C-alpha positions, 0 to 999 in steps of 0.5 A: 500500500502506498501512503501518499501525502499531499502538500499545499502551498505553505505561503498561502494564509488559510482559514481553519475551515480551509485547512480542514478541507485540505486534510479531508482531501488528503484523507479522501485521496488515501481512501480512493487510492488504497481503500484504507480504513477511515479510522486509520486514515483519520489517525494518520492525518490528525498527527500531520503537521499543521492539523492543530490549526484545522477546524477539526469538526469540519474535517470529521464531517467531511471525511466521514460524511463523504465516505459514508455518502460516496455512492449517492454523491457519485450518483449526483455527479455522474450526469454532470461529468464528461467521463466515468467517475473511475476516469477522474484523477483521484484529486478531482474525484475527491474534490468533487465529492467534498464540494457535492457533500458541502452543497448537499449537507452544509447549506449554511455555507453559501454555494459560491463559497463551496465552489470557490473553496473546491476551485482553490483545492484544485489549484493547489493540488490538482492538474493544470486545468483541473480547477476549471473542470471542478468549477464547471461541474460544481456550478451545475450541481449547485444549480440542481441542489440549491436552485433557489439560492443560485437563482437569487444570486443571479438576480 
């Protein structure tokens, strides 16, 4: 089993919630690649440098929530993507799952913030144009999951 660790740009100032998303992304990346036990992933990440500055509650909500809801989140994403889920990079896959989970389960976070945070994760960790792909997919998903909020924002 490979134990890959993702590293962000340390020069950026990040909020505790953004750090939670970064650590959740790291955990989901491990889960997608190695299908490791979520408890082992969580324990490993909690020991990582900088975890103390993360919003631990949001990290737990994302890591466990995404893994528990992965099948239904993928079902929401599948009609909006141009390839099979299995063909997505593990980074884009994990970021889309995080974004979909937040859109669906954290309505206190404005949809634009959810999308922007996912785009920032893709810029930090993903491929060259991965952020554009993430933005497009989550924008469509927001229109579906939060239609009233999206319509109100466009007026």
